[in-house]
C-alpha positions in Angstrom: -8.0 11.9 10.2 -7.9 11.4 14.0 -7.9 7.9 15.4 -9.7 5.8 12.8 -12.1 8.3 11.3 -11.8 10.3 8.1 -13.1 13.7 7.1 -16.8 14.1 7.6 -16.7 11.0 10.0 -16.4 8.5 7.2 -15.6 5.0 8.5 -12.9 2.9 6.9 -14.7 -0.3 7.7 -18.4 0.5 6.8 -19.8 -2.8 7.8 -19.4 -5.3 10.6 -16.3 -7.4 9.8 -16.4 -9.5 13.0 -17.1 -12.7 11.0 -14.6 -11.9 8.3 -12.3 -14.8 9.1 -11.5 -18.3 8.0 -13.3 -21.1 9.9 -10.1 -22.6 11.2 -9.4 -19.6 13.3 -12.4 -20.3 15.4 -12.0 -24.1 15.2 -8.5 -23.7 16.7 -9.7 -21.1 19.2 -12.5 -23.4 20.5 -9.8 -26.1 20.9 -7.6 -23.7 22.9 -10.4 -23.1 25.4 -11.1 -26.8 25.7 -7.4 -27.4 26.4 -7.3 -24.6 28.9 -4.6 -22.5 27.2 -6.8 -19.6 26.2 -4.8 -17.3 28.6 -1.5 -18.1 26.9 -0.1 -15.1 25.0 0.9 -15.4 21.3 3.0 -13.2 19.2 2.2 -13.1 15.5 4.1 -11.2 12.7 2.4 -10.1 9.5 4.9 -9.9 6.6 5.3 -10.6 2.9 8.0 -12.7 1.2 8.4 -11.2 -2.2 7.8 -7.8 -3.8 5.2 -8.1 -6.5 5.9 -7.3 -10.1 9.7 -7.6 -9.7 9.8 -4.3 -7.8 12.3 -3.1 -5.3 10.0 -2.0 -2.5 6.4 -2.1 -1.2 4.6 0.9 0.3 3.0 0.1 3.6 -0.8 0.9 3.7 -4.0 -0.2 5.4 -3.1 0.6 9.1 -6.1 3.0 9.2 -8.5 0.1 8.4 -6.8 -2.2 10.8 -7.4 0.3 13.6 -11.1 0.6 12.6 -11.4 -3.2 12.5 -9.8 -3.7 16.0 -11.9 -1.0 17.6 -15.1 -2.5 16.3 -14.4 -6.1 17.0 -17.1 -7.5 19.2 -19.6 -10.4 19.0 -23.3 -9.6 19.1 -26.2 -12.0 19.4 -26.4 -12.5 15.7 -22.7 -13.7 15.5 -23.1 -15.8 18.6 -26.1 -17.6 17.2 -24.2 -18.4 14.1 -21.6 -20.2 16.1 -24.2 -21.9 18.3 -26.0 -23.2 15.2 -22.8 -24.6 13.8 -21.8 -26.7 16.7 -19.3 -24.7 18.7 -19.1 -25.3 22.4 -21.1 -23.1 24.8 -17.8 -22.4 26.7 -16.4 -20.9 23.5 -19.6 -18.9 22.8 -19.5 -17.5 26.3 -15.9 -16.5 25.7 -16.9 -14.6 22.6 -19.8 -13.0 24.4 -17.4 -11.1 26.6 -14.8 -10.6 23.9 -12.7 -7.4 23.8 -9.3 -7.0 22.3 -6.8 -6.6 25.2 -3.5 -7.1 23.5 -0.7 -5.0 22.0 -0.2 -4.1 18.3 2.9 -2.7 16.8 3.0 -1.5 13.2 5.0 0.3 10.6 3.2 3.6 9.7 1.3 3.9 6.4 3.4 5.4 3.6 6.7 3.8 4.7 8.6 1.8 2.1 8.9 -1.8 3.4 10.7 -5.0 2.3 10.3 -8.8 2.4 10.4 -10.8 5.6 10.2 -7.9 8.0 7.2 -7.5 10.4 4.8 -4.9 9.1 2.5 -5.6 12.0 3.2 -7.5 15.2 0.3 -8.7 17.4 1.0 -9.7 21.0 -2.2 -10.8 22.6 -4.0 -13.7 24.3 -3.8 -16.5 21.8 -7.4 -16.5 20.7 -7.5 -12.8 20.2 -4.3 -12.9 18.2 -5.5 -15.9 16.2 -8.9 -14.5 15.0 -7.4 -11.3 13.7 -5.5 -13.1 10.9 -7.8 -13.1 8.0 -9.1 -9.6 8.2 -5.6 -8.1 8.8 -4.2 -10.0 5.8 -7.2 -9.0 3.6 -6.8 -5.3 4.6 -3.0 -5.1 4.2 -2.7 -7.2 1.1 -5.2 -5.0 -0.8 -4.0 -1.7 0.5 -0.3 -2.3 -0.1 -1.0 -3.5 -3.6 -2.7 -0.2 -4.5 -0.2 2.0 -2.8 2.8 0.2 -4.3 1.4 0.1 -7.8 0.7 3.9 -7.6 4.2 4.6 -6.3 5.9 2.6 -9.0 4.0 4.7 -11.6 5.0 7.9 -9.9 8.6 6.8 -9.7 8.6 6.1 -13.5 7.3 9.6 -14.4 9.7 12.4 -15.5 10.1 15.1 -12.9 7.2 17.5 -12.8 4.6 15.1 -14.3 1.6 14.6 -12.1 -0.5 11.4 -11.9 -4.2 11.4 -11.5 -5.9 8.2 -10.3 -9.1 7.2 -11.9 -9.4 3.4 -11.6 -12.6 3.1 -9.5 -14.5 1.5 -12.4 -11.8 -1.2 -12.9 -11.6 -2.3 -9.2 -12.9 -5.5 -7.8 -15.9 -4.0 -6.0 -16.7 -0.7 -4.3 -14.5 -1.2 -1.3 -11.5 -1.9 -3.5 -12.3 1.2 -5.6 -12.3 3.4 -2.5 -9.0 1.9 -1.2 -7.3 2.2 -4.6 -8.1 5.9 -4.7 -7.2 6.7 -1.1 -3.9 4.8 -1.1 -2.9 6.1 -4.5 -3.1 9.7 -3.2 -1.2 8.6 -0.1 1.5 7.2 -2.3 1.8 10.4 -4.2 -0.9 10.8 -6.9 -2.0 14.4 -7.4 -5.7 13.4 -6.8 -8.5 11.0 -7.8 -11.5 11.1 -10.0 -13.4 9.1 -7.3 -15.7 11.6 -5.8 -16.5 9.6 -2.6 -12.8 9.0 -1.9 -12.0 12.7 -2.5 -14.8 13.7 -0.1 -13.4 11.3 2.4 -10.1 13.0 2.2 -11.7 16.5 2.2 -10.3 17.3 -1.2 -11.8 18.1 -4.7 -12.2 15.2 -7.2 -10.4 15.6 -10.5 -11.6 14.9 -14.0 -12.1 15.9 -17.6 -14.7 14.4 -20.0 -15.5 11.1 -21.6 -16.1 10.2 -25.2 -19.8 10.1 -24.6 -19.8 13.8 -24.0 -18.3 14.4 -27.4 -20.8 12.0 -29.0 -23.7 13.8 -27.3 -23.3 16.8 -29.7 -23.7 17.2 -33.4 -20.0 17.8 -33.8 -16.7 17.5 -31.9 -16.3 21.3 -32.1 -19.7 21.9 -30.6 -18.9 19.5 -27.7 -15.6 21.3 -27.1 -17.2 24.7 -27.1 -19.9 23.7 -24.7 -17.4 22.2 -22.4 -15.2 25.3 -22.6 -18.1 27.5 -21.8 -18.9 25.5 -18.7 -15.4 24.9 -17.5 -13.0 27.6 -18.7 -10.8 27.1 -15.6 -10.4 23.4 -16.3 -10.7 23.1 -20.1 -9.0 19.7 -20.8 -10.5 18.3 -24.1 -10.5 14.7 -25.0 -9.3 14.6 -28.6 -9.2 11.0 -29.7 -13.0 10.3 -30.2 -12.8 10.4 -34.0 -9.3 11.2 -35.2 -6.7 12.6 -32.8 -4.6 14.8 -35.2 -6.9 15.5 -38.1 -10.0 16.3 -36.0 -9.5 16.3 -32.2 -6.4 18.6 -31.9 -7.6 20.8 -34.7 -11.0 21.3 -33.0 -9.3 21.8 -29.6 -7.2 24.7 -31.2 -10.3 26.2 -32.8 -12.0 26.1 -29.4 -9.0 27.8 -27.7 -9.1 30.4 -30.5 -12.8 31.0 -29.9 -12.2 31.4 -26.1 -9.6 34.1 -26.8 -11.9 35.9 -29.2 -14.6 36.0 -26.4 -12.1 37.2 -23.9 -12.1 33.9 -21.9 -8.7 33.3 -20.4 -6.8 30.4 -21.8 -4.6 29.8 -18.7 -6.0 26.4 -17.9 -6.4 24.6 -21.2 -5.2 21.3 -22.5 -5.9 18.0 -24.2 -6.2 14.4 -23.2 -5.2 11.5 -25.5 -6.6 8.1 -24.5 -5.8 5.8 -27.4 -3.4 5.2 -30.3 0.4 5.6 -30.4 0.7 7.9 -27.4 4.3 8.8 -28.1 3.8 9.8 -31.7 0.4 11.5 -31.2 1.6 13.5 -28.2 4.7 14.8 -30.1 2.6 15.8 -33.1 -0.1 17.3 -30.8 2.6 19.3 -29.0 3.9 20.7 -32.3 0.4 21.7 -33.4 -0.4 23.4 -30.1 2.9 25.3 -30.1 2.5 26.4 -33.7 -1.0 27.7 -32.9 0.3 29.8 -30.0 -0.6 27.6 -27.1 2.7 26.3 -25.6 1.0 26.5 -22.2 -1.7 23.9 -23.2 -1.2 20.8 -21.2 -1.2 17.3 -22.6 -2.6 14.5 -20.5 -2.1 10.8 -21.5 -4.1 7.8 -20.4 -5.0 4.3 -21.6 -3.8 1.4 -19.5 -0.5 3.0 -18.5 1.9 1.2 -16.1 5.5 2.0 -14.9 7.1 0.2 -17.9 5.0 1.9 -20.6 5.6 5.3 -18.9 9.3 4.8 -19.0 9.1 3.7 -22.7 7.1 6.8 -23.5 9.7 9.0 -21.9 12.5 7.3 -23.8 10.6 7.8 -27.1 10.3 11.6 -26.4 6.6 11.6 -25.7 5.2 15.0 -24.6 3.0 15.1 -21.6 2.4 17.1 -18.4 0.2 14.7 -16.6 -1.1 11.1 -16.7 -4.4 9.5 -15.9 -3.9 6.0 -14.6 -6.7 3.6 -13.7 -6.4 -0.1 -14.2 -2.9 -0.5 -13.0 -3.6 1.1 -9.6 -7.0 -0.2 -8.9 -6.3 -3.7 -10.2 -2.5 -4.1 -10.5 -0.8 -7.2 -11.8 0.9 -9.3 -9.2 -0.1 -9.9 -5.6 1.3 -9.2 -2.2 0.8 -12.6 -0.6 1.4 -11.3 2.9 1.2 -14.0 5.6 0.6 -14.1 9.4 2.8 -16.4 11.4 3.2 -17.2 15.1 6.7 -16.3 16.3 6.5 -16.7 20.0 4.2 -18.2 22.7 4.2 -17.0 26.3 3.0 -19.6 28.9 3.2 -19.0 32.7 5.3 -15.9 32.0 7.9 -17.9 30.0 8.4 -16.8 26.4 9.3 -19.5 23.9 10.2 -18.4 20.3 8.5 -20.3 17.5 9.2 -20.7 13.9 7.9 -22.4 10.8 10.6 -24.5 9.0 10.5 -25.3 5.4 12.6 -26.9 2.6 12.0 -23.7 0.8 14.4 -21.1 2.3 12.1 -18.2 1.6 9.4 -19.7 3.7 11.4 -20.0 6.9 10.0 -17.6 9.4 12.1 -15.1 11.4 11.3 -16.3 15.0 10.8 -14.5 18.2 9.4 -11.3 19.5 11.5 -8.8 17.7 12.4 -5.1 17.2 12.9 -3.7 13.7 15.2 -0.8 12.9 16.2 1.1 9.8 19.8 2.2 9.4 20.4 5.6 7.7 23.8 6.8 6.4 24.6 10.0 8.4 26.3 11.6 5.5 23.8 11.0 2.7 20.6 10.3 4.6 20.0 7.2 2.5 18.6 4.0 4.1 21.3 1.3 4.2 19.4 -1.7 5.6 16.7 -2.8 7.9 17.9 -4.8 10.9 16.0 -7.2 13.2 16.9 -8.3 16.7 15.2 -9.8 19.7 13.3 -7.3 21.9 15.7 -7.6 24.8 18.9 -7.2 22.7 20.8 -4.0 22.9 22.1 -2.8 19.5 25.4 -1.0 19.1 25.0 2.5 17.7 28.6 2.8 16.7 29.5 -0.2 14.6 27.0 -2.8 13.7 27.6 -6.3 12.2 24.6 -7.4 10.2 24.0 -10.9 8.7 21.7 -12.1 6.0 18.8 -14.1 7.5 18.5 -16.3 4.3 22.2 -17.0 3.9 24.2 -16.8 7.2 27.5 -16.6 5.4 26.7 -13.2 4.0 27.5 -10.3 6.4 28.7 -6.7 6.5 29.6 -4.0 9.0 27.8 -0.6 9.1 29.4 2.5 10.6 28.5 6.2 10.9 24.8 5.5 10.9 21.6 6.5 12.6 19.2 3.8 13.9 15.5 4.4 13.8 12.8 2.0 15.1 10.3 1.2 12.3 7.3 0.0 14.2 5.0 2.3 16.3 2.8 1.1 19.2 -0.7 1.3 17.9 -2.7 -0.6 20.7 -1.4 -1.1 24.2 -3.5 -3.3 26.5 -6.3 -3.1 24.0 -6.4 0.7 24.0 -5.7 2.8 20.9 -2.6 4.9 21.6 -1.7 5.9 18.1 -3.1 8.9 16.3 -3.4 8.1 12.6 -2.3 11.0 10.4 -4.5 12.5 7.7 -4.0 11.2 4.1 -2.3 14.5 3.2 0.2 14.1 6.1 0.7 10.5 5.0 1.4 11.6 1.4 4.1 14.1 2.6 5.5 11.4 4.9 5.6 8.8 2.0 7.4 11.2 -0.3 10.1 11.9 2.3 10.5 8.3 3.1 10.8 7.3 -0.6 13.6 9.9 -1.1 15.6 8.0 1.6 15.9 5.0 -0.7 18.7 4.8 -3.2 17.5 5.4 -6.8 18.8 1.9 -7.6 16.2 0.5 -5.2 13.4 2.6 -6.6 14.0 1.9 -10.3 11.4 0.0 -12.3 13.6 -2.7 -14.0 16.0 -4.9 -12.1 16.1 -2.9 -8.9 18.8 -3.3 -6.4 17.9 -5.6 -3.5 17.5 -3.7 -0.3 19.0 -5.5 2.7 16.7 -6.9 5.5 19.2 -8.5 7.9 19.6 -9.4 11.5 22.2 -8.5 14.1 25.0 -11.0 14.5 23.3 -12.3 17.7 19.9 -12.6 16.1 21.2 -14.5 13.1 23.0 -16.9 15.4 19.8 -17.3 17.4 17.8 -18.1 14.2 20.4 -20.5 13.0 20.5 -22.3 16.3 16.7 -22.7 16.3 16.8 -24.2 12.8 19.5 -26.7 13.9 17.5 -27.6 17.0 14.2 -28.1 15.2 16.0 -30.3 12.6 17.6 -32.3 15.4 14.3 -33.0 17.1 12.7 -34.0 13.8 15.5 -36.4 13.1 15.1 -38.0 16.5 11.4 -38.5 16.2 11.9 -40.1 12.8 14.3 -42.8 14.1 
């Protein structure tokens, strides 16, 4: 994919999303114009506060759709008439008539493992432009990262050599979510998808076997299997749990494989899929039956509502499987991202003033200011040690780095013998797209490499180790000072 287009020129935002926003974005924007501050520059960070499902990481996704959305953002007569009919000022409507995004956007590339409270996307733009992006950016990133993260958790839970096929389109919340789930699952490491549209968008072949309805369409299970084998000898994966997995399905699958051999049809690409019942027990018994019949090469695919926890449980129980088919828990995973979009700086008359939202809930206190974000890698092992924030103008030591928790300023540590890599890339500069978005295959390779830089303890399914997202000593002091100053002002006004 070049720029914001997919294979065969598929668009990632197939409709006009200009009005995909909450009303208060425009109510505030109209007020900015009336008060004459529409030329002030605002800096907003998009980030999340907690990893969903008790996981140790999130996989960044959705930048491709963000690019498409920004490139297409303009107000035609239909949109302007909507605002005119709903009481917005003519001054504001004239502003929208000439609207074009002219700001800067910095973002962490798709496929990167990311962590709470660090800016995934930073928008620096005239305040109205920055403001009206909020809803669409959050909708895009929340959904995309949920799908990608759910897929990666499942992949991480699999034994080495087991592939995961995504086939959750039918379980998704609408057609757009179905496409996103398939695309971002493949980006996160799935071997492919059953979703034909998504596969075509990526320029790949869709994957699949058969449904129970195919078996039921014939007079017998054996007839169904033989007809399928005759049509698809190079991908003969038979669904064996329609009637009775062990007494009927596997038996008839073996009879089919025997018939293929008698007819001189190669049995190099054969296997079974089990979609119900006690998958651990059934897969072990099926493996025994296939091996005894002379088909040790026959693959076993398991499906049926699998998630990371059940996959690990199957492995512990000694289940036998070569691949998994996962739908529900990628296209509609439990938990939610809950990403937010918060102002962190305002620039007025050339003077930049950091801003922050304060809260009695520590987790909701925003990291203020226009920042840079780095990842520290251990030079000896290549593992990621921590992500570190600092203000843009700060120079970071490359030799010895003191980092401080931004939730608990007492906690600190010192890093040595490390490499420091900026996480965000410049995507838009002065309103112009300057970032070439990689293909999904390139993102998949990138995601795999990035995941391998995380310690296994961070990647594990249950009780993962918390990855550190800290600040430099100077940045932590800056944030702490801002908190104290805001509290002082609040105290004074309450006297």
